[in-house]
N, CA, C and O atoms as a GROMACS GRO file, in nm:
protein
  428
    1UNK      N    1   0.085  -0.116   0.000
    1UNK     CA    2   0.000   0.000   0.000
    1UNK      C    3   0.090   0.124   0.000
    1UNK      O    4   0.187   0.130   0.076
    2UNK      N    5   0.059   0.221  -0.082
    2UNK     CA    6   0.133   0.346  -0.088
    2UNK      C    7   0.037   0.461  -0.068
    2UNK      O    8  -0.067   0.470  -0.134
    3UNK      N    9   0.072   0.549   0.025
    3UNK     CA   10  -0.007   0.668   0.052
    3UNK      C   11   0.088   0.785   0.050
    3UNK      O   12   0.192   0.782   0.116
    4UNK      N   13   0.055   0.890  -0.025
    4UNK     CA   14   0.139   1.009  -0.031
    4UNK      C   15   0.077   1.119   0.053
    4UNK      O   16  -0.043   1.146   0.044
    5UNK      N   17   0.160   1.182   0.136
    5UNK     CA   18   0.116   1.296   0.215
    5UNK      C   19   0.221   1.405   0.203
    5UNK      O   20   0.337   1.377   0.170
    6UNK      N   21   0.182   1.528   0.228
    6UNK     CA   22   0.275   1.639   0.221
    6UNK      C   23   0.336   1.662   0.358
    6UNK      O   24   0.264   1.673   0.458
    7UNK      N   25   0.469   1.669   0.364
    7UNK     CA   26   0.539   1.692   0.489
    7UNK      C   27   0.551   1.841   0.514
    7UNK      O   28   0.623   1.911   0.443
    8UNK      N   29   0.480   1.888   0.614
    8UNK     CA   30   0.485   2.028   0.653
    8UNK      C   31   0.558   2.032   0.786
    8UNK      O   32   0.511   1.974   0.884
    9UNK      N   33   0.671   2.101   0.793
    9UNK     CA   34   0.752   2.103   0.914
    9UNK      C   35   0.682   2.169   1.033
    9UNK      O   36   0.729   2.156   1.146
   10UNK      N   37   0.572   2.238   1.008
   10UNK     CA   38   0.501   2.305   1.117
   10UNK      C   39   0.406   2.212   1.191
   10UNK      O   40   0.369   2.240   1.305
   11UNK      N   41   0.366   2.104   1.128
   11UNK     CA   42   0.272   2.010   1.192
   11UNK      C   43   0.338   1.873   1.202
   11UNK      O   44   0.423   1.839   1.120
   12UNK      N   45   0.298   1.795   1.302
   12UNK     CA   46   0.357   1.661   1.316
   12UNK      C   47   0.324   1.572   1.196
   12UNK      O   48   0.220   1.588   1.132
   13UNK      N   49   0.412   1.479   1.170
   13UNK     CA   50   0.390   1.381   1.064
   13UNK      C   51   0.294   1.276   1.118
   13UNK      O   52   0.317   1.219   1.224
   14UNK      N   53   0.186   1.250   1.046
   14UNK     CA   54   0.083   1.156   1.091
   14UNK      C   55   0.078   1.038   0.995
   14UNK      O   56   0.072   1.055   0.873
   15UNK      N   57   0.080   0.919   1.052
   15UNK     CA   58   0.066   0.798   0.970
   15UNK      C   59  -0.083   0.771   0.956
   15UNK      O   60  -0.152   0.754   1.056
   16UNK      N   61  -0.134   0.768   0.834
   16UNK     CA   62  -0.277   0.746   0.813
   16UNK      C   63  -0.326   0.616   0.876
   16UNK      O   64  -0.254   0.517   0.882
   17UNK      N   65  -0.449   0.618   0.923
   17UNK     CA   66  -0.508   0.501   0.989
   17UNK      C   67  -0.508   0.379   0.898
   17UNK      O   68  -0.486   0.267   0.946
   18UNK      N   69  -0.532   0.398   0.769
   18UNK     CA   70  -0.535   0.283   0.677
   18UNK      C   71  -0.398   0.216   0.669
   18UNK      O   72  -0.389   0.094   0.656
   19UNK      N   73  -0.292   0.296   0.676
   19UNK     CA   74  -0.156   0.239   0.673
   19UNK      C   75  -0.127   0.165   0.803
   19UNK      O   76  -0.068   0.057   0.801
   20UNK      N   77  -0.168   0.222   0.916
   20UNK     CA   78  -0.147   0.155   1.045
   20UNK      C   79  -0.222   0.022   1.050
   20UNK      O   80  -0.170  -0.078   1.099
   21UNK      N   81  -0.346   0.022   0.999
   21UNK     CA   82  -0.424  -0.102   0.996
   21UNK      C   83  -0.357  -0.207   0.908
   21UNK      O   84  -0.346  -0.323   0.946
   22UNK      N   85  -0.310  -0.164   0.789
   22UNK     CA   86  -0.245  -0.258   0.697
   22UNK      C   87  -0.119  -0.316   0.759
   22UNK      O   88  -0.088  -0.433   0.739
   23UNK      N   89  -0.046  -0.233   0.836
   23UNK     CA   90   0.077  -0.280   0.901
   23UNK      C   91   0.047  -0.369   1.021
   23UNK      O   92   0.135  -0.440   1.070
   24UNK      N   93  -0.077  -0.364   1.070
   24UNK     CA   94  -0.115  -0.449   1.182
   24UNK      C   95  -0.086  -0.387   1.318
   24UNK      O   96  -0.083  -0.458   1.418
   25UNK      N   97  -0.066  -0.254   1.324
   25UNK     CA   98  -0.042  -0.187   1.451
   25UNK      C   99  -0.173  -0.174   1.528
   25UNK      O  100  -0.277  -0.139   1.471
   26UNK      N  101  -0.166  -0.203   1.656
   26UNK     CA  102  -0.284  -0.194   1.742
   26UNK      C  103  -0.282  -0.062   1.818
   26UNK      O  104  -0.176  -0.003   1.836
   27UNK      N  105  -0.396  -0.017   1.862
   27UNK     CA  106  -0.406   0.106   1.940
   27UNK      C  107  -0.333   0.087   2.073
   27UNK      O  108  -0.354  -0.014   2.141
   28UNK      N  109  -0.248   0.182   2.110
   28UNK     CA  110  -0.173   0.175   2.235
   28UNK      C  111  -0.045   0.095   2.227
   28UNK      O  112   0.030   0.089   2.324
   29UNK      N  113  -0.019   0.033   2.114
   29UNK     CA  114   0.102  -0.047   2.097
   29UNK      C  115   0.224   0.042   2.088
   29UNK      O  116   0.219   0.147   2.024
   30UNK      N  117   0.334   0.002   2.152
   30UNK     CA  118   0.458   0.078   2.143
   30UNK      C  119   0.525   0.047   2.010
   30UNK      O  120   0.529  -0.068   1.966
   31UNK      N  121   0.579   0.152   1.946
   31UNK     CA  122   0.648   0.134   1.818
   31UNK      C  123   0.784   0.202   1.824
   31UNK      O  124   0.806   0.292   1.904
   32UNK      N  125   0.874   0.158   1.737
   32UNK     CA  126   1.008   0.215   1.728
   32UNK      C  127   1.026   0.280   1.591
   32UNK      O  128   0.977   0.230   1.490
   33UNK      N  129   1.095   0.390   1.590
   33UNK     CA  130   1.128   0.458   1.465
   33UNK      C  131   1.278   0.447   1.444
   33UNK      O  132   1.356   0.476   1.535
   34UNK      N  133   1.319   0.405   1.324
   34UNK     CA  134   1.461   0.399   1.289
   34UNK      C  135   1.480   0.479   1.161
   34UNK      O  136   1.407   0.460   1.063
   35UNK      N  137   1.578   0.569   1.163
   35UNK     CA  138   1.604   0.652   1.045
   35UNK      C  139   1.745   0.625   0.996
   35UNK      O  140   1.840   0.621   1.074
   36UNK      N  141   1.759   0.607   0.866
   36UNK     CA  142   1.890   0.583   0.806
   36UNK      C  143   1.883   0.614   0.658
   36UNK      O  144   1.798   0.561   0.586
   37UNK      N  145   1.972   0.699   0.612
   37UNK     CA  146   1.982   0.729   0.468
   37UNK      C  147   1.854   0.779   0.405
   37UNK      O  148   1.821   0.739   0.294
   38UNK      N  149   1.781   0.865   0.473
   38UNK     CA  150   1.659   0.921   0.416
   38UNK      C  151   1.540   0.828   0.422
   38UNK      O  152   1.437   0.857   0.362
   39UNK      N  153   1.553   0.716   0.495
   39UNK     CA  154   1.443   0.620   0.507
   39UNK      C  155   1.406   0.608   0.654
   39UNK      O  156   1.492   0.591   0.740
   40UNK      N  157   1.278   0.618   0.683
   40UNK     CA  158   1.228   0.598   0.819
   40UNK      C  159   1.157   0.464   0.822
   40UNK      O  160   1.065   0.439   0.743
   41UNK      N  161   1.200   0.378   0.915
   41UNK     CA  162   1.138   0.247   0.932
   41UNK      C  163   1.062   0.248   1.063
   41UNK      O  164   1.116   0.287   1.167
   42UNK      N  165   0.937   0.205   1.059
   42UNK     CA  166   0.854   0.198   1.180
   42UNK      C  167   0.829   0.051   1.209
   42UNK      O  168   0.776  -0.022   1.126
   43UNK      N  169   0.869   0.009   1.331
   43UNK     CA  170   0.856  -0.131   1.370
   43UNK      C  171   0.784  -0.141   1.503
   43UNK      O  172   0.794  -0.050   1.586
   44UNK      N  173   0.710  -0.250   1.525
   44UNK     CA  174   0.652  -0.268   1.658
   44UNK      C  175   0.763  -0.294   1.759
   44UNK      O  176   0.857  -0.367   1.730
   45UNK      N  177   0.752  -0.235   1.878
   45UNK     CA  178   0.852  -0.257   1.982
   45UNK      C  179   0.829  -0.396   2.039
   45UNK      O  180   0.718  -0.430   2.079
   46UNK      N  181   0.935  -0.475   2.042
   46UNK     CA  182   0.924  -0.612   2.090
   46UNK      C  183   0.921  -0.614   2.242
   46UNK      O  184   0.989  -0.534   2.306
   47UNK      N  185   0.843  -0.704   2.301
   47UNK     CA  186   0.846  -0.719   2.446
   47UNK      C  187   0.985  -0.762   2.491
   47UNK      O  188   1.065  -0.810   2.411
   48UNK      N  189   1.015  -0.742   2.619
   48UNK     CA  190   1.148  -0.770   2.672
   48UNK      C  191   1.192  -0.913   2.647
   48UNK      O  192   1.310  -0.938   2.620
   49UNK      N  193   1.098  -1.009   2.654
   49UNK     CA  194   1.138  -1.149   2.636
   49UNK      C  195   1.171  -1.182   2.491
   49UNK      O  196   1.221  -1.292   2.464
   50UNK      N  197   1.145  -1.094   2.397
   50UNK     CA  198   1.175  -1.120   2.257
   50UNK      C  199   1.301  -1.046   2.212
   50UNK      O  200   1.325  -1.035   2.091
   51UNK      N  201   1.382  -0.995   2.307
   51UNK     CA  202   1.504  -0.927   2.272
   51UNK      C  203   1.614  -1.026   2.234
   51UNK      O  204   1.714  -0.986   2.175
   52UNK      N  205   1.596  -1.153   2.267
   52UNK     CA  206   1.696  -1.254   2.240
   52UNK      C  207   1.654  -1.343   2.124
   52UNK      O  208   1.535  -1.359   2.095
   53UNK      N  209   1.752  -1.399   2.058
   53UNK     CA  210   1.722  -1.494   1.951
   53UNK      C  211   1.676  -1.625   2.015
   53UNK      O  212   1.701  -1.647   2.133
   54UNK      N  213   1.611  -1.711   1.938
   54UNK     CA  214   1.571  -1.840   1.996
   54UNK      C  215   1.688  -1.919   2.052
   54UNK      O  216   1.674  -1.985   2.155
   55UNK      N  217   1.803  -1.914   1.986
   55UNK     CA  218   1.921  -1.987   2.035
   55UNK      C  219   1.968  -1.930   2.169
   55UNK      O  220   2.006  -2.004   2.260
   56UNK      N  221   1.965  -1.797   2.181
   56UNK     CA  222   2.005  -1.734   2.307
   56UNK      C  223   1.907  -1.770   2.417
   56UNK      O  224   1.948  -1.795   2.531
   57UNK      N  225   1.778  -1.774   2.386
   57UNK     CA  226   1.678  -1.810   2.487
   57UNK      C  227   1.696  -1.954   2.534
   57UNK      O  228   1.679  -1.983   2.652
   58UNK      N  229   1.732  -2.045   2.442
   58UNK     CA  230   1.756  -2.183   2.481
   58UNK      C  231   1.876  -2.192   2.575
   58UNK      O  232   1.872  -2.266   2.673
   59UNK      N  233   1.983  -2.117   2.545
   59UNK     CA  234   2.102  -2.118   2.628
   59UNK      C  235   2.071  -2.065   2.768
   59UNK      O  236   2.113  -2.124   2.868
   60UNK      N  237   1.998  -1.955   2.775
   60UNK     CA  238   1.960  -1.897   2.905
   60UNK      C  239   1.870  -1.995   2.980
   60UNK      O  240   1.886  -2.014   3.101
   61UNK      N  241   1.776  -2.055   2.910
   61UNK     CA  242   1.685  -2.151   2.973
   61UNK      C  243   1.760  -2.270   3.033
   61UNK      O  244   1.728  -2.314   3.143
   62UNK      N  245   1.861  -2.322   2.959
   62UNK     CA  246   1.941  -2.433   3.012
   62UNK      C  247   2.017  -2.392   3.137
   62UNK      O  248   2.023  -2.468   3.234
   63UNK      N  249   2.075  -2.271   3.137
   63UNK     CA  250   2.151  -2.223   3.252
   63UNK      C  251   2.061  -2.206   3.374
   63UNK      O  252   2.100  -2.240   3.486
   64UNK      N  253   1.940  -2.154   3.353
   64UNK     CA  254   1.846  -2.138   3.464
   64UNK      C  255   1.805  -2.274   3.518
   64UNK      O  256   1.800  -2.293   3.640
   65UNK      N  257   1.775  -2.368   3.429
   65UNK     CA  258   1.735  -2.503   3.472
   65UNK      C  259   1.847  -2.569   3.553
   65UNK      O  260   1.820  -2.635   3.653
   66UNK      N  261   1.971  -2.553   3.510
   66UNK     CA  262   2.086  -2.611   3.582
   66UNK      C  263   2.098  -2.548   3.720
   66UNK      O  264   2.121  -2.618   3.818
   67UNK      N  265   2.083  -2.416   3.728
   67UNK     CA  266   2.091  -2.348   3.857
   67UNK      C  267   1.981  -2.392   3.953
   67UNK      O  268   2.007  -2.414   4.071
   68UNK      N  269   1.859  -2.406   3.902
   68UNK     CA  270   1.749  -2.452   3.986
   68UNK      C  271   1.770  -2.595   4.033
   68UNK      O  272   1.736  -2.629   4.146
   69UNK      N  273   1.827  -2.678   3.946
   69UNK     CA  274   1.856  -2.816   3.984
   69UNK      C  275   1.962  -2.819   4.094
   69UNK      O  276   1.952  -2.897   4.188
   70UNK      N  277   2.065  -2.734   4.084
   70UNK     CA  278   2.168  -2.725   4.188
   70UNK      C  279   2.106  -2.684   4.321
   70UNK      O  280   2.141  -2.741   4.425
   71UNK      N  281   2.016  -2.587   4.319
   71UNK     CA  282   1.950  -2.543   4.442
   71UNK      C  283   1.867  -2.657   4.501
   71UNK      O  284   1.871  -2.682   4.621
   72UNK      N  285   1.793  -2.726   4.415
   72UNK     CA  286   1.707  -2.836   4.460
   72UNK      C  287   1.788  -2.946   4.529
   72UNK      O  288   1.741  -3.006   4.626
   73UNK      N  289   1.908  -2.974   4.478
   73UNK     CA  290   1.991  -3.081   4.533
   73UNK      C  291   2.094  -3.032   4.634
   73UNK      O  292   2.181  -3.108   4.676
   74UNK      N  293   2.085  -2.905   4.674
   74UNK     CA  294   2.173  -2.852   4.778
   74UNK      C  295   2.315  -2.825   4.735
   74UNK      O  296   2.404  -2.812   4.819
   75UNK      N  297   2.338  -2.815   4.606
   75UNK     CA  298   2.474  -2.787   4.558
   75UNK      C  299   2.493  -2.636   4.548
   75UNK      O  300   2.485  -2.577   4.441
   76UNK      N  301   2.518  -2.575   4.662
   76UNK     CA  302   2.532  -2.431   4.669
   76UNK      C  303   2.667  -2.394   4.730
   76UNK      O  304   2.724  -2.471   4.807
   77UNK      N  305   2.716  -2.279   4.695
   77UNK     CA  306   2.838  -2.227   4.754
   77UNK      C  307   2.810  -2.086   4.801
   77UNK      O  308   2.727  -2.015   4.744
   78UNK      N  309   2.877  -2.045   4.904
   78UNK     CA  310   2.860  -1.910   4.953
   78UNK      C  311   2.980  -1.866   5.034
   78UNK      O  312   3.076  -1.941   5.050
   79UNK      N  313   2.976  -1.745   5.086
   79UNK     CA  314   3.090  -1.695   5.160
   79UNK      C  315   3.102  -1.755   5.300
   79UNK      O  316   3.205  -1.739   5.365
   80UNK      N  317   2.997  -1.823   5.349
   80UNK     CA  318   2.999  -1.878   5.484
   80UNK      C  319   2.986  -2.030   5.476
   80UNK      O  320   2.911  -2.084   5.394
   81UNK      N  321   3.060  -2.098   5.563
   81UNK     CA  322   3.054  -2.244   5.560
   81UNK      C  323   2.942  -2.299   5.648
   81UNK      O  324   2.906  -2.416   5.636
   82UNK      N  325   2.887  -2.214   5.736
   82UNK     CA  326   2.776  -2.260   5.820
   82UNK      C  327   2.686  -2.141   5.855
   82UNK      O  328   2.723  -2.026   5.835
   83UNK      N  329   2.570  -2.173   5.908
   83UNK     CA  330   2.479  -2.065   5.948
   83UNK      C  331   2.534  -1.989   6.068
   83UNK      O  332   2.509  -1.870   6.083
   84UNK      N  333   2.610  -2.058   6.156
   84UNK     CA  334   2.669  -1.992   6.272
   84UNK      C  335   2.769  -1.886   6.228
   84UNK      O  336   2.774  -1.776   6.285
   85UNK      N  337   2.848  -1.918   6.128
   85UNK     CA  338   2.945  -1.821   6.075
   85UNK      C  339   2.873  -1.699   6.017
   85UNK      O  340   2.919  -1.586   6.031
   86UNK      N  341   2.761  -1.723   5.952
   86UNK     CA  342   2.681  -1.614   5.896
   86UNK      C  343   2.625  -1.523   6.007
   86UNK      O  344   2.633  -1.401   5.997
   87UNK      N  345   2.567  -1.584   6.112
   87UNK     CA  346   2.510  -1.507   6.223
   87UNK      C  347   2.619  -1.426   6.292
   87UNK      O  348   2.596  -1.309   6.325
   88UNK      N  349   2.737  -1.486   6.314
   88UNK     CA  350   2.847  -1.413   6.376
   88UNK      C  351   2.888  -1.292   6.292
   88UNK      O  352   2.919  -1.186   6.346
   89UNK      N  353   2.886  -1.309   6.160
   89UNK     CA  354   2.920  -1.197   6.071
   89UNK      C  355   2.816  -1.085   6.082
   89UNK      O  356   2.851  -0.967   6.082
   90UNK      N  357   2.689  -1.122   6.091
   90UNK     CA  358   2.583  -1.022   6.107
   90UNK      C  359   2.601  -0.942   6.236
   90UNK      O  360   2.588  -0.820   6.237
   91UNK      N  361   2.630  -1.012   6.344
   91UNK     CA  362   2.650  -0.944   6.472
   91UNK      C  363   2.771  -0.850   6.467
   91UNK      O  364   2.767  -0.740   6.521
   92UNK      N  365   2.876  -0.894   6.402
   92UNK     CA  366   2.997  -0.811   6.388
   92UNK      C  367   2.964  -0.682   6.311
   92UNK      O  368   3.007  -0.573   6.350
   93UNK      N  369   2.889  -0.695   6.201
   93UNK     CA  370   2.850  -0.577   6.122
   93UNK      C  371   2.758  -0.486   6.201
   93UNK      O  372   2.767  -0.364   6.190
   94UNK      N  373   2.669  -0.543   6.280
   94UNK     CA  374   2.578  -0.463   6.362
   94UNK      C  375   2.656  -0.382   6.465
   94UNK      O  376   2.624  -0.266   6.491
   95UNK      N  377   2.760  -0.443   6.525
   95UNK     CA  378   2.843  -0.370   6.622
   95UNK      C  379   2.913  -0.252   6.554
   95UNK      O  380   2.923  -0.144   6.612
   96UNK      N  381   2.961  -0.274   6.432
   96UNK     CA  382   3.028  -0.166   6.357
   96UNK      C  383   2.931  -0.050   6.333
   96UNK      O  384   2.967   0.066   6.350
   97UNK      N  385   2.809  -0.082   6.294
   97UNK     CA  386   2.710   0.022   6.267
   97UNK      C  387   2.672   0.096   6.394
   97UNK      O  388   2.648   0.217   6.390
   98UNK      N  389   2.667   0.026   6.509
   98UNK     CA  390   2.631   0.089   6.635
   98UNK      C  391   2.737   0.188   6.682
   98UNK      O  392   2.705   0.282   6.754
   99UNK      N  393   2.862   0.166   6.643
   99UNK     CA  394   2.971   0.254   6.685
   99UNK      C  395   2.977   0.383   6.605
   99UNK      O  396   3.032   0.482   6.653
  100UNK      N  397   2.921   0.384   6.485
  100UNK     CA  398   2.928   0.503   6.400
  100UNK      C  399   2.842   0.613   6.458
  100UNK      O  400   2.728   0.590   6.499
  101UNK      N  401   2.898   0.732   6.461
  101UNK     CA  402   2.823   0.849   6.508
  101UNK      C  403   2.768   0.923   6.387
  101UNK      O  404   2.834   0.935   6.283
  102UNK      N  405   2.648   0.970   6.402
  102UNK     CA  406   2.589   1.048   6.294
  102UNK      C  407   2.609   1.196   6.324
  102UNK      O  408   2.604   1.238   6.440
  103UNK      N  409   2.631   1.274   6.223
  103UNK     CA  410   2.648   1.417   6.242
  103UNK      C  411   2.511   1.480   6.267
  103UNK      O  412   2.414   1.455   6.195
  104UNK      N  413   2.506   1.562   6.370
  104UNK     CA  414   2.380   1.631   6.400
  104UNK      C  415   2.404   1.779   6.388
  104UNK      O  416   2.505   1.831   6.436
  105UNK      N  417   2.313   1.846   6.327
  105UNK     CA  418   2.324   1.990   6.312
  105UNK      C  419   2.274   2.058   6.438
  105UNK      O  420   2.169   2.023   6.492
  106UNK      N  421   2.351   2.157   6.486
  106UNK     CA  422   2.307   2.236   6.601
  106UNK      C  423   2.199   2.332   6.556
  106UNK      O  424   2.210   2.395   6.452
  107UNK      N  425   2.096   2.341   6.635
  107UNK     CA  426   1.986   2.430   6.596
  107UNK      C  427   1.981   2.547   6.684
  107UNK      O  428   1.895   2.633   6.667
   0.00000   0.00000   0.00000
C-alpha cells in the first residue's frame, strides 16, 4: 500500500489510519522509529522477552534449569561455611554500625 502525504515542518507527521491497519499496529502499541539514509522504518517494539534470539533463549533456559537443579539438590556455595558463621558476621557488622556516630546539626 502506498499513501502520499505532504510533509509540513510546522505540523507533526501523521501515519494514516489505513496504513497503520495494513501494518497491523494496534491502538496503544509501542512502536520504534529507525532513520537511516533518508528512510524511516517503523517497527513494533518487541516485548522484553523477545530481545533474544531463539538460540540465546535456549542457552539462558538451560543455565536457569541447571541453577534450579543445583538449588534443589543442595549444591550451593557461599561466603559462609555454616549458618553460625553467617550469624556471627551479622553481629559483627551490627556492632560496627552501632559505633558510627551520625552528624547532627546544632539548631
